N, C-alpha and C positions, 0 to 999 in steps of 0.2 A: 213483740217489738213495741217499744215506747212510742205512743202516738205523737209525742212532741218532737221526736227525732226523725229527720228525713235523711235517708241514705242517698248521697249524690250518685247520679247515674254516670257510668263510665263513658268516655268518649267513644264514638263509633269506631269500628275496625277500619273504616275507610280513612278516618283521620289519622290513625296509627300508621297505616301503610303508605300514606302520602308524605309522611314526615321526612323521609330520606331525601325527597326532592325539593323540600322547602328551603327558603333562605334561612341563615342563622337567626335573623331577627324574628322571623315568623316562628321558627322552632322554639326559640326562647320564650316567646309569648305563650305558645301551646304548653310548654313545660311548666311555666309559672301558674297557668290556669289549673292544670292537673295537680300540681303541688298543693295549691290552696285547698282544693277539694279533698285531697288525701290527708292533709293535716287535720281536717275536721273529721273525716270518716275514720281515721286511725284511732280517734278517741272514743268513737261510739260503737266499735265492734263488740260483739258479745262472745265470740269464740276465739281461742288462741290469743287471749289478751296479753300474755307475757311476751309473745313474739311481736305483737303489734306495738307494745311499749318501746321495744328496741327499735322497731322501724320508725316510730314517731320521732325518736331522738335523732335518727339518721336524716329524716326528712327535714327536721329543724335545722340541722347542720347544712343540708343542701340549700335551703332557702338563703342562708347567710352567704354561702359560696356563690350562688347565682346573683345575689345582690352585688357582690364584689366584682363578679364577671361583667355585669352590665355597666358598671361604673368605670371599667378599664377602657382606656382611650381607643385602642384598636382591636378590641376583642373579636369583632365580627370578621376581621380580615385573616384571622389565624386559621390556617388549613387544618389543624388538628381537630378543630371543633366540627368539621364536616363529618367526622365519624363519631365523635364523642357525643354530640347533642342528639343525633338520631337514636343512638344506643340508650341514652338516658331516657328519652321520650318513650321508647319501647318498654323499658323497665317500669316506668311510672304507670304506663297504660296497663301493664300486667298487674301491678299492685292494686290499681283501681278496681279491676275485675275481681281480684281476690278479696278485697275489702267488702265488696257487695256480698260475696258468698259467706263471709264471716260475720255479717251483720245480724244474724239470727242467733238466739240463745242456744238452741239445740242444732248443732251442725249435723246434717244428715248424710254428707258425703263421706268419702274415705279419709279418715283422719291422718293416716300416715302419708297419703299422697298430698294432702293440704300442707302438712308440716314440711314436706320436701319442697313443695312449690314456694312456700313462704321463705324457706332458707335459701333457695336458689335466687329468688328475687332480692332478698336482703344482701346476698353476696354480690350480685350485679350492682346494686345500689352502692355498696362499699367501694367497689372498683371505680365507679364513676366519680364518687366523692374523692377518692385518692387521686385520680387523674386531674380533676378540677383543681384540687389543692396544689398539685404539682405545677400546673399551669400558672396559677396565681402567684405561687412563691417564686417561680423562675423570673417573673417580671417581663416575660416576652410579650404579654398582652398589651403592654404600654408602648411597644415599638412598632412602627410601621414597616421596618425592614425585616420583620419576622415572617413576612409573607413568603419570601424566597430565601432559602438557606444558602447564602453566598459566602464564599471563603473570604475572610478579611484580608485586605491588601497590606503591603509592607508598611504603610503609614498609619495603620490602624492604632487607635489608642488602647490602653490597657482595659478601659471600660468596654470598648467595642469587642475586644477579644473575649472578655469575661461573658458578655451577653451572647456571643456566638457559641461558646461552650455550653452555657445554660440552655440556650435554645436547642442546640444539637441533642443534648441529653434528654430534654423534654420530649422531643420527637422520637427518641429511642424508646422511651418508656410508655408513651401514650399511643404513638402511631402504629399502623399496621405493618405488614412485612415490607412493603415498598418504602415506607417512611424510615423503617429501621435500616434498610440497606443503604439508602441515600445518606442517612445520618452517619452511618459507620464509614462510608466512603469519604465523607467530609472530615470525619475525625482522623482517619488515616492520612489524609492529605495534610492535615495540620501537624500530626505527630511525626511525619517522615520528612519534614523540611530539614535538610542537612544542617544548615547554619542555625536553626532555631529549635532543634530537637529537644534539648534539655529544658529550655524555657517553656516550650509548649507542653511538655510532660508535666512540669510543675503546675502550670495553669490548669490542665485537665484534672490533675490530682486534687487541686483546691476547689475548683468550680464545678467539676463534673461529679456524677454518681458512679464511682468506680465499682461499688458493690453490685450495681445493676449490670455493669459491663461484664463483671465476673459471672453473673447469673446467665448471661448469654453464651457462656462457654458450653453450656449444656442444652442450648436451643436446638430445636429439631430441624432447622433449616441449615444446610451445609454451608452456604455462602455467608450467612450471618455468623455461624460458628467460626469460620475461617477468618473473617474480618475482626471479630471480637478477640480471637486468640492472637492475631497479629498485633492488635492494639495493646493488649495486656502485656505481650512480650516486649513491645517498645517501652511501655511505662515501667516495666520491671528492670529494664536495662539502661534507662536514660540517666537517672540520678538517684541519690539516696532518698530524697523526699518521695518521689513517685514510687520507688521500689517499696518503701516502707508502707505506703498507702495500699498497694496491691497485697502485701502480706497481711496487714492488719484487717483488711476487708475480707480475708479468707480465700485468697487466690491460690494458695499452694496446693490444697487438696484437689480442686478441679483441674489444675494444670497437670498434676500427677496422673489423674484419671485419663486425661487426653494422651499423656505420654505412654500410658499402658495400652489404650484401645483405639486411639485416633488414627487417622490416615497418616501417610508419610509426611505430607506437608504440615499437618497440624502438630505431629510429634516434633518436627524440627523447631517450630516456633515455641512450643511448650517447653522443650528441653532448654532452649536459650533463656526463657524466663525463669525456669527452676535454677539454672546455674547462677543467674544474676541474684535471685532471692537468697540462695544459700551462701553467697559470697559474704553476706553479713553474718558474723558469728552468732548474733542474737537470734537469727532466724534458723540457723542450720539444725538445731536440735529438733525442730518440728518435723523433719523428714520422717523420723521413726514413728511419729504420731499418726501419720497417714499410710504407714506400711510402704514408705518410699524407697527403702534400701533395695529391696528385690526389684522394684520397678526400674530403678536407676541401673542396676547391674544388668538386667535384661536388655535395656535400651543400649547399654554399652556393648553388649554381646551381639545383638542382632539388628540394631538400628542402622539407618543410613549413615554415611560418613559425617554428615552435619550433626545428626542426632547423637552419634557416638561421641563426637568431640565435646558437645555440650554436656552429655551425661557423665562423661569422664571428668569434666570440670566440676560438676556438682558433687561427684564422689570425692574428688580431691578436697572440696570445700568442707564436706561433712566429716572427713577423716580425722579432724582434730577433736571431735566430740567423743569422749571416752566410750559411752554406751554404744554409739553408732559404730565406732571403730571395731568393737568386738563383733557386732553384727556383720560387718563387712567381711571379717575373717571367716565367720561361720557360714556365710552364704556364698563363699567362693569368689569374692571380689579380686583377690590376688591373682588367681588364674586368668581372669578376664583382663585385668590390667596388663599383665605380661603379654597377653595375646595382642593387645593394642600397641604395645611397644614393637611388636613384630610387623603388624599389618595396618596400623592406623595412619591417618594423615599426620603431617608434622605437628599440627596444632594438638591433635589427640595424643600423640606421643609425648609432647612436652607436659601435658596435664597428667598423663599416666605416670610419667617419670617423677613428677612432683609428688603425686600421691604415694607412690611406692617409697620415695625418700622419707615422707612423713611417717609411713608405717614402719620402715626399717629403723627409724630413730626411736620408736616406741618401746622396743625391748626385744629380747631374744626370741620370743614366740613368733613375732612377725618376721624376724630375720630368717628363722628356720623355715617358715612358710615360703618365703621368696626363694630360698636356696632349693627347697624341695620341688618347686615349680620350674626349676632350671632358669631362674631369673638372672643369676650371675652371668651366664653365657650370653643372654640377650643384652644385658647391660654392657658387657665388653664389646659386643658387636656394634652397639649403638654409638659408642665413642667414635668408631670409624665412619659410621653411616650418617650421623647427624651433623648438620652445619649450624644448628641453633645453639647459641651460647647458653640460653636458658635451659634447654634440654640437657646439654652436657653438664651443666652445673648440678642439676638434680641427679643425673646418672652417677657422676663422680662422688657426690655426697652419699648416695646409697651404697656405692662400693666401699666407701670409707667406713660406713656403719657395719657392713658385712665383714670387713677386714678385722673386726674385733674378735671374730671366731678364729681359732688357731688354724683350722683346716683351710679356711678361705685365705688367711694371711699367707700360708705356705704356697697356695696356688698362685696368688698375685705376685709374691716375691720371686717366684721362679719363671714368671712370664715376661720374657724379653720384650714382646710386643707391647704389653701393658706398660712396662717401665718406660719404654721409648715414648709412648703416648703421653705419659705424665710429663716427661721432659719437654715435649712439644707444647703441652698446655701451659707449662711454666713460662715458655718463651712467648706464646701467642695468645693465651687465654685472658679473660677478664680477671679482675682482682680477686673475686671470690673463687674462681676456678684455680687461680694460682695458689691461693691459700690452702684449699683442700688438697691440691696436688702436692704442695710442699709438706703438708702434714702427713700425707701417705708415705712420701719418700722418707720422712724422718722415722716412721714407725716400722716400715717393712724391712725384712732382712734380705737386702739385695746383694747379689754376688758382685765381686770386684769387676768382673767383665761387664756387667750391666751398668755399674757405676761409671766405668770408663765410657760406655756407649752414650751416656747422657751428660758427659762432662760439659758439653756446650751450653747447658742451662744454668751453670754456676753464676754467670754474670747477671742473669735475671734474678737469681736468689739474692745476690748482694744488693741489687736495686730494690727488691722487696723489703729488705731489712730497713730501708730508709722510711718506710711508710708507717706512720703511727696508727693508722686505721686501715682495715678493721682490726679490732682487738684480737691479739694472738697471732697476727700475721708475722711480726718481727721474730717472734719465738719460733714459729713453724719454719720460716725461711732459714734462720740460723741453724736449727737442728738438722734440717735437710742438708744444708751446706756442709756442716761438720761431718755428717754421714758420708757424703761424697768425697770429702778430703782425707778419708782413711786410705785412699788410693794415691800412690806417689805421683803418678802422671797428672792427676787432677790438681794436686798441690802445686806442681810446677806450672801447670796451665793457668791457674788462678793468679800465681805470683807474677806471671808475665803479662797478665791483663791489666794494663795501666789504668784504664777507667775503673775497673773493679777495685784495684788497690787504692786509688784516689778516694773512691767512695768509702772504703773501709777507714781510711785516715780521717775523713770528715766525720764519720760516725764515732771514732775514738776520741775526737776532740772534746774535752770537757765542756767547752762552750756550747756544743750542740746538745740542746735539751730535748730534741724530738725523738732521740733513740736511747733506749735503755742500754747502758754501757756494757752490761755483762754479755750481750749478744755479739758485738764486734770483737770483744775480748776472746770469746769462745772460738771465733773463726780464726783470729790471728794465732792463737795457741795451736789450733789444728793445722794451719799452714806450716808452722815451724816444727811440728811434732816429729817429723821424720829426720830432722837434723840436716836438711839440705842447706848448704852454704849459700847457694844461689837465691833460694827463697828468703833466707834470713837477710841477706844483703839488700835485696830489693825492698823489703819492709822497713829495714833500718834507714835506707836512703830516702824512703818516702816520709819518714818522721814518726814511725810507730813507737820507737824507743822512748822518745820524749813524752808522747801521750800516755804510754803505759806507766811511765814513772809517776806522772801526776795522778793517774787513776789508782795506782798502788797506794799513793799517799792518802787518797780519798777512801781507801779500803773498799774499792769496788771488787766484787767477787771474781776471783780468778785472775786479777790483774798482776799480782805478784808472780804467780807461776808462769804466766805468759811472758812477763818481763825477763824472768830467769832463762826461759827457753830462747827468747830472742837474743839476749846478751851472750849466752853460751859460756863455755869454759875453755880457756886456751889449750890446756892439757888434753881435755876431752877432744878438742878439735884436731889436735896433732895425731892422737891415737886413731881417730876416725879416718883421717887422711891416709895414715900408714896402712890401716887395714884395707882400705879401698885399693891402695897401690899394690 
């Protein structure tokens, strides 16, 4: 040992043991004294010099942090230091002992044990540095009201709220179990204010450490996991900004793990978060990266009613991604979704119906899967059972996709119950339901008896022809109406319906630019196609002849033929009358 170098003596053990009961000011003084000695001794060690160089760098950083700490206005009042400073003092005391043991050129003890001790002390020092840095960066040491974590009132400024969130997350990351629990309770109180939920979520996403909150999803304390999962679920569901933060900070993987292995309560909250995250198409692809397809299907199959509804919603969200769509088919999602249509809640049924509609529109492979799983029968029952217009819309859309198969088209065409249901949807459904129903009526091969059975919906079809939106509605309504008008009694019924005739005349009027003229022309031609004098007279009296004359001059498709049918031929009329007599 160099005679000019003196190794500082470590503080006594009694000094270390009494640190936990000392005031913050006394503790900081003890720590600074120890630090000064260590900065010297770490340069004079003779063994494990590489590790001590790293420790010296950390001790230098610690000196800078402690200087900033002592210059903070209210540092001694912060409750987090009551656990942080004793822990730091203990670490420095341990390092002081180790530095004395390493002060001789030839180390006589167990080298592996010393290396382990130095690494553990270095890790503890890094943790203390991290916590100190977090405290300093949060700014809470400059506020006297950081002593008690109180919920900001309604009149709180944006700055007050920002401080509250920063202080809250500081306590989450530095404090012990009780600090974490109280901080999470305050966070949930902030996030679950009904009138401020979205604003609070944005604030937390901006000012808080969402990545650490996600880390708590795997914490070994049940209450902390529960609170953290609830908070993440609220953040994921509140708005686009907070949802994006949860996803970008890596929240999807831990949420899927909870959905797979958590308690019922945790699964319900995690499933809500996963549904919200996958609602963004830019996030939906990531489900496959975490093996989430099977997890979602299993949650849909065996989860609680709440979990099932959210998991079904998540499956619906990801069904638009081509690669995931194929995985859904391979893993049996169609079977599970159809089961949800049978036994799920109304919310789950709506989401399952939407998902099945998406899959049915994807191609014949999925349509065949749905039919094989007896999906058509369940869909037909659901039209009767469901009172939700959204669910009905998805159900009828799926049936429309399935009807492109000849075998299904024949089944639907021969089902009086289904045809009557379409007629009811035309009269009472929303615009989308009416359009899909009209399109189905136009394409199915319906018997005359069934056409007569739904003759009462013709007025609704005429009314739909007036609507320029959605695109294709006028055409579907006109084609369905022309199909129904192949039956004589329906032609007479429509001609006697003054409101419908008046609407047809308004649509025929060349001045009316909202309606494509070929559609009312088609209907008028269909009404007079049977040669009924009564139908012809009513249309002529309403002014159809003049409108058709002008449309023929404008070369509107079908106008000339319709005009000829409407005008008739006197000789032909006489022969027709004689034949009837």
